[in-house]
C-alpha positions as CSV (number, residue, x, y, z in Angstrom):
1,X,122.9,81.1,111.4
2,X,126.6,81.3,111.4
3,X,129.6,79.5,113.2
4,X,131.4,80.6,115.5
5,X,133.9,79.2,113.8
6,X,133.4,81.1,110.6
7,X,136.0,84.3,110.3
8,X,134.8,88.1,110.8
9,X,136.1,91.1,109.8
10,X,134.1,94.0,111.2
11,X,134.4,97.7,110.8
12,X,133.9,99.7,107.6
13,X,137.4,100.4,107.2
14,X,139.1,96.8,107.9
15,X,136.1,95.1,105.8
16,X,137.5,97.2,102.8
17,X,141.4,97.0,102.8
18,X,139.9,93.2,102.8
19,X,138.0,93.7,99.6
20,X,140.7,95.6,98.1
21,X,143.6,92.7,99.4
22,X,141.6,90.8,97.2
23,X,140.4,88.1,99.8
24,X,138.0,85.4,99.3
25,X,135.0,87.2,101.5
26,X,131.5,84.6,101.5
27,X,128.8,87.4,102.6
28,X,128.6,91.4,104.2
29,X,126.2,92.4,106.4
30,X,125.1,96.3,106.1
31,X,122.9,97.6,108.7
32,X,120.1,98.8,106.8
33,X,120.3,102.6,107.0
34,X,124.1,102.8,107.1
35,X,125.0,106.4,104.9
36,X,128.6,107.2,105.6
37,X,130.8,108.8,103.7
38,X,133.1,105.6,104.5
39,X,130.2,103.3,103.4
40,X,129.8,104.6,100.3
41,X,133.4,104.1,99.5
42,X,132.6,100.7,100.7
43,X,130.2,100.2,98.0
44,X,132.5,101.3,95.6
45,X,135.3,99.0,96.4
46,X,132.3,96.1,96.2
47,X,130.9,97.5,92.9
48,X,132.0,94.7,90.3
49,X,132.7,91.9,92.9
50,X,130.7,89.2,93.1
51,X,130.1,89.6,97.2
52,X,127.4,89.1,98.4
53,X,125.8,92.2,100.3
54,X,122.6,91.5,102.2
55,X,121.4,94.9,104.1
56,X,119.4,93.2,107.9
57,X,117.5,95.6,110.8
58,X,121.0,96.1,113.2
59,X,119.8,94.8,115.8
60,X,120.4,91.6,113.8
61,X,124.8,92.7,113.4
62,X,124.5,93.1,117.5
63,X,123.3,89.6,117.7
64,X,126.6,88.3,115.7
65,X,129.4,90.6,117.6
66,X,129.1,93.1,120.2
67,X,132.2,95.1,118.9
68,X,132.3,98.1,117.1
69,X,131.4,97.0,113.5
70,X,129.9,100.4,112.8
71,X,127.2,98.7,111.2
72,X,129.1,96.2,108.7
73,X,130.3,92.9,109.1
74,X,132.5,90.7,106.3
75,X,132.7,86.6,106.3
76,X,135.6,85.3,104.6
77,X,134.9,81.9,103.2
78,X,136.4,79.0,104.1
79,X,137.6,78.6,100.7
80,X,138.7,79.8,97.7
81,X,135.9,80.3,94.8
82,X,136.7,78.9,91.1
83,X,135.7,79.4,87.6
84,X,133.7,77.1,85.2
85,X,134.5,79.0,82.4
86,X,138.6,78.3,83.7
87,X,137.9,75.1,85.0
88,X,136.4,73.0,82.3
89,X,138.9,73.6,79.6
90,X,141.4,72.1,82.7
91,X,139.4,69.0,82.8
92,X,139.3,68.3,79.0
93,X,143.0,69.1,79.3
94,X,143.4,66.1,81.9
95,X,141.6,63.9,79.6
96,X,138.6,63.9,82.1
97,X,135.2,63.6,81.4
98,X,133.2,65.7,83.9
99,X,130.1,65.5,85.8
100,X,129.3,69.0,87.5
101,X,126.4,69.1,89.9
102,X,124.8,73.0,89.5
103,X,122.9,73.5,93.1
104,X,120.8,76.6,91.7
105,X,118.6,78.3,94.7
106,X,119.8,75.3,97.4
107,X,120.5,77.7,101.0
108,X,120.0,75.0,103.9
109,X,123.7,74.2,105.1
110,X,123.2,70.7,105.9
111,X,121.6,69.9,102.2
112,X,125.0,71.2,100.6
113,X,127.4,70.1,103.3
114,X,125.6,66.3,102.2
115,X,125.6,66.9,98.6
116,X,129.5,68.2,98.5
117,X,130.0,64.7,100.3
118,X,128.4,62.7,98.2
119,X,129.9,64.0,95.0
120,X,133.6,63.9,96.5
121,X,132.7,59.9,97.2
122,X,131.5,59.8,93.3
123,X,134.4,61.4,91.8
124,X,132.2,64.6,91.0
125,X,134.6,67.3,89.1
126,X,132.8,70.5,90.6
127,X,129.7,72.3,92.7
128,X,128.6,75.1,90.8
129,X,126.5,77.6,92.6
130,X,125.1,81.4,91.9
131,X,126.5,84.2,94.2
132,X,123.4,85.1,95.4
133,X,120.4,83.6,97.0
134,X,122.4,80.2,97.8
135,X,124.1,78.3,100.5
136,X,127.9,79.4,100.2
137,X,131.0,77.3,102.1
138,X,130.9,77.9,106.0
139,X,132.3,76.0,108.9
140,X,129.0,74.3,109.0
141,X,128.5,73.3,105.2
142,X,132.7,71.8,105.8
143,X,131.7,69.9,109.1
144,X,128.7,68.2,107.1
145,X,130.7,67.6,104.2
146,X,133.0,65.0,106.5
147,X,135.4,67.9,104.9
148,X,134.6,67.5,101.0
149,X,134.7,70.5,100.8
150,X,138.6,71.1,101.0
151,X,138.8,69.2,98.2
152,X,136.2,69.3,95.7
153,X,136.3,72.3,93.8
154,X,133.5,75.0,94.3
155,X,132.8,77.4,91.1
156,X,130.5,80.1,92.5
157,X,129.0,82.4,89.2
158,X,127.5,85.4,88.8
159,X,124.8,84.4,86.5
160,X,123.8,81.2,86.0
161,X,122.4,81.5,82.9
162,X,125.2,82.2,81.3
163,X,127.5,79.2,83.0
164,X,124.6,77.0,81.9
165,X,125.2,78.7,78.1
166,X,128.7,78.3,78.4
167,X,128.3,74.4,79.7
168,X,126.2,73.7,76.2
169,X,128.8,75.4,74.3
170,X,131.6,73.2,75.8
171,X,129.9,70.5,75.3
172,X,128.0,69.7,78.1
173,X,124.2,67.8,78.2
174,X,122.3,69.8,80.6
175,X,119.6,68.1,82.9
176,X,117.1,69.2,85.3
177,X,115.9,67.2,88.3
178,X,112.2,68.5,88.2
179,X,109.0,67.7,89.2
180,X,107.8,68.7,86.0
181,X,109.9,66.3,84.2
182,X,109.1,64.0,81.2
183,X,110.3,60.8,82.5
184,X,112.6,58.7,84.7
185,X,116.0,59.5,85.7
186,X,117.3,56.3,84.2
187,X,116.4,56.9,81.0
188,X,118.7,60.0,80.9
189,X,122.1,59.1,79.5
190,X,125.2,60.5,81.5
191,X,127.8,58.9,79.7
192,X,129.6,62.0,78.0
193,X,130.1,65.5,79.6
194,X,126.9,66.6,81.9
195,X,126.1,68.3,83.9
196,X,123.3,68.4,86.3
197,X,121.2,71.0,88.1
198,X,119.2,70.1,91.2
199,X,116.9,73.1,92.7
200,X,115.3,73.8,96.1
201,X,113.3,72.3,97.7
202,X,110.1,74.2,97.7
203,X,111.1,76.1,93.9
204,X,112.4,73.7,92.4
205,X,114.8,74.5,89.5
206,X,113.7,78.2,87.8
207,X,111.2,77.9,84.5
208,X,113.4,80.4,82.9
209,X,117.1,77.7,83.8
210,X,115.0,74.6,82.6
211,X,114.3,76.7,79.4
212,X,118.1,76.2,78.7
213,X,118.6,72.5,79.6
214,X,118.6,69.4,77.2
215,X,116.4,67.2,79.1
216,X,114.1,66.8,82.9
217,X,114.5,64.0,84.5
218,X,112.1,63.0,87.3
219,X,112.6,60.5,90.1
220,X,109.5,58.2,91.3
221,X,108.1,58.7,94.3
222,X,105.7,55.8,95.2
223,X,104.3,57.4,98.5
224,X,102.3,60.1,100.1
225,X,104.8,63.0,100.7
226,X,105.7,65.0,97.3
227,X,108.9,65.1,97.5
228,X,112.3,64.0,98.2
229,X,115.2,65.7,100.4
230,X,117.6,66.8,97.6
231,X,120.6,65.4,99.2
232,X,119.3,62.9,98.7
233,X,118.3,63.0,95.0
234,X,121.2,64.4,94.6
235,X,123.0,61.1,95.4
236,X,120.2,58.6,93.7
237,X,121.0,61.1,90.3
238,X,124.9,61.4,90.7
239,X,125.4,57.3,91.2
240,X,123.2,56.6,88.0
241,X,125.4,58.9,86.2
242,X,128.4,56.6,88.5
243,X,126.7,53.6,86.8
244,X,126.8,54.7,83.8
245,X,129.9,55.9,83.5
246,X,131.4,52.4,85.1
247,X,130.0,49.7,82.7
248,X,130.7,52.7,79.8
249,X,134.7,51.5,80.8
250,X,133.7,48.2,81.3
251,X,132.5,47.9,78.1
252,X,135.8,49.9,76.3
């Protein structure tokens, strides 16, 4: 689950100090029955942060390290996450016509890395992910992305609902890829600022997020398998957007 190359901090006091120092922490594992006074201090330090915390059996932590972890391990992020509300105004100030990809509930590191690689090659401006129930940027993701995640902005958000609303207020069209799509993906327009939302392969984009989208699109499937790999589907949609925007530039 975690690469050996991932930077870890273990021990309650060390993790507290990392949080207070503002280190970019990917996630924290805490043993289920932790009850020490220091652990109360840890949860107090976590209050108000977006750092995902997973309560796991101590055996799970022991498989990761045999050192004196005191029931707590923090994984340091390989990148610095950005905020959508700060990035979008910057993109507009630069005169860009932003193209964003939102990954809603995608947990497979290899798919994430492959999508990031396509995004970087296609000139996508940023990837948006939720803080919880999502893949994150670790060493394996960076390797799969062929290094794209070192240059492509990744925004990690506490609430995708709030982020979608912010993007709509900022003039973005929100397009969801879903098997419930109203029409073929080539009939949608991607020439203006747009955010394409991709959901998990098994559950898709949650309905509460679909309800906020401007368009629901689908990729035609002519075989017997019911769905495409999400990284392949993302590539198809991203390059349809690139094609439309390319023609738009030539027409000017």
